[in-house]
C-alpha positions as CSV (number, residue, x, y, z in Angstrom):
1,M,18.2,-110.0,-71.9
2,H,17.1,-110.3,-68.3
3,Y,15.4,-107.5,-66.4
4,P,15.1,-107.4,-62.7
5,E,11.5,-108.0,-61.5
6,T,11.4,-104.6,-59.8
7,A,12.2,-102.9,-63.1
8,I,9.4,-104.8,-64.9
9,E,6.9,-104.0,-62.0
10,I,7.8,-100.3,-62.1
11,T,7.4,-100.2,-65.9
12,V,4.0,-101.9,-65.8
13,F,2.9,-99.6,-62.9
14,L,4.0,-96.5,-65.0
15,L,2.2,-97.8,-68.1
16,L,-1.0,-98.3,-66.2
17,L,-0.7,-94.9,-64.5
18,L,0.1,-92.9,-67.7
19,T,-2.1,-94.8,-70.1
20,P,-5.8,-93.8,-70.1
21,N,-8.2,-96.5,-69.1
22,L,-9.4,-97.5,-72.6
23,I,-12.4,-99.5,-71.2
24,G,-13.4,-96.9,-68.6
25,D,-13.2,-94.0,-71.1
26,R,-15.5,-95.8,-73.5
27,Q,-19.1,-94.7,-73.1
28,K,-21.6,-97.3,-72.2
29,P,-24.3,-97.7,-74.9
30,E,-27.7,-96.0,-74.2
31,L,-31.1,-97.5,-75.1
32,V,-33.0,-95.2,-77.4
33,T,-35.9,-95.1,-79.9
34,Y,-35.8,-92.8,-82.9
35,K,-37.5,-92.4,-86.3
36,G,-35.7,-91.0,-89.3
37,V,-35.0,-91.3,-93.0
38,L,-32.6,-94.1,-94.0
39,K,-29.7,-93.0,-96.2
40,V,-27.8,-95.9,-97.7
41,G,-24.1,-95.4,-98.3
42,K,-21.4,-97.7,-99.8
43,Y,-20.0,-99.0,-96.6
44,E,-21.9,-97.1,-93.8
45,S,-25.5,-95.9,-93.7
46,T,-27.5,-93.5,-91.5
47,I,-30.9,-93.1,-90.1
48,N,-31.3,-89.3,-90.1
49,Y,-33.5,-87.9,-87.3
50,I,-34.7,-84.3,-87.7
51,G,-36.1,-82.7,-84.5
52,E,-39.8,-81.8,-85.0
53,E,-39.6,-78.5,-83.0
54,T,-35.9,-77.6,-83.3
55,G,-35.0,-78.9,-86.8
56,D,-31.8,-80.4,-85.2
57,W,-30.2,-83.1,-87.4
58,M,-29.0,-86.2,-85.7
59,P,-27.6,-89.0,-87.9
60,F,-27.4,-92.5,-86.4
61,C,-24.7,-94.4,-88.3
62,F,-24.1,-98.2,-88.8
63,N,-21.9,-100.5,-90.9
64,N,-23.9,-102.0,-93.8
65,R,-22.4,-105.5,-93.2
66,S,-23.0,-105.6,-89.5
67,A,-25.9,-107.4,-87.7
68,V,-27.3,-103.9,-87.2
69,G,-27.2,-103.2,-90.9
70,R,-28.8,-106.5,-91.8
71,A,-31.6,-105.9,-89.3
72,I,-32.3,-102.4,-90.6
73,F,-32.1,-103.4,-94.3
74,S,-34.5,-106.3,-93.7
75,K,-37.3,-103.7,-92.7
76,C,-36.3,-100.4,-94.2
77,T,-35.4,-99.0,-97.7
78,D,-33.2,-96.1,-98.9
79,G,-35.0,-92.7,-98.6
80,K,-37.9,-94.0,-96.6
81,R,-38.7,-93.4,-92.9
82,C,-37.6,-96.0,-90.4
83,K,-37.9,-96.5,-86.7
84,F,-35.5,-98.3,-84.5
85,T,-35.1,-99.1,-80.8
86,G,-31.5,-100.0,-79.9
87,Y,-28.3,-99.2,-78.2
88,V,-26.2,-96.3,-79.4
89,R,-22.9,-94.7,-78.5
90,W,-23.1,-90.9,-78.8
91,D,-20.6,-89.0,-80.9
92,D,-19.2,-92.1,-82.4
93,C,-19.8,-91.4,-86.1
94,R,-17.5,-89.5,-88.4
95,L,-19.9,-87.5,-90.4
96,G,-20.1,-84.1,-92.1
97,K,-20.6,-80.9,-90.3
98,G,-23.9,-79.5,-89.1
99,A,-25.2,-82.4,-87.0
100,S,-26.4,-81.5,-83.5
101,A,-25.2,-84.9,-82.3
102,T,-24.2,-88.2,-83.8
103,A,-24.4,-91.8,-82.6
104,R,-23.4,-95.2,-83.7
105,I,-26.0,-97.9,-83.5
106,V,-24.3,-100.8,-81.8
107,S,-27.3,-103.1,-81.5
108,V,-31.0,-103.1,-82.3
109,K,-33.9,-104.5,-80.3
110,S,-36.5,-103.7,-83.0
111,V,-36.8,-102.0,-86.4
112,S,-39.8,-101.1,-88.4
113,K,-40.6,-99.0,-91.5
114,V,-42.7,-95.9,-90.7
115,I,-45.9,-95.5,-92.7
116,R,-47.4,-92.0,-92.3
């Protein structure tokens, strides 16, 4: 089947106009540093930050088999405090209710266990 070029151009134009910009809508990662308790899950794990003054809970999630997971597991153990500096995307974790905010760790610059 052959479509006239004008029909194809109009279709492409309408698709671009009506489809949200998937790249533009995606939040740019933010560089952060947080300390929290590592909780290891089967496929995904979290570093759980609890605000010192407010008590707000903010889990930072990551895939266990990712480069982030390997970097974190090389320094930190389940149930212990861990500190990371890295890039996160806010509200990118699918976790339970009660979190003040969530973020997915997309890369790490440094990881260390926290000794009180």
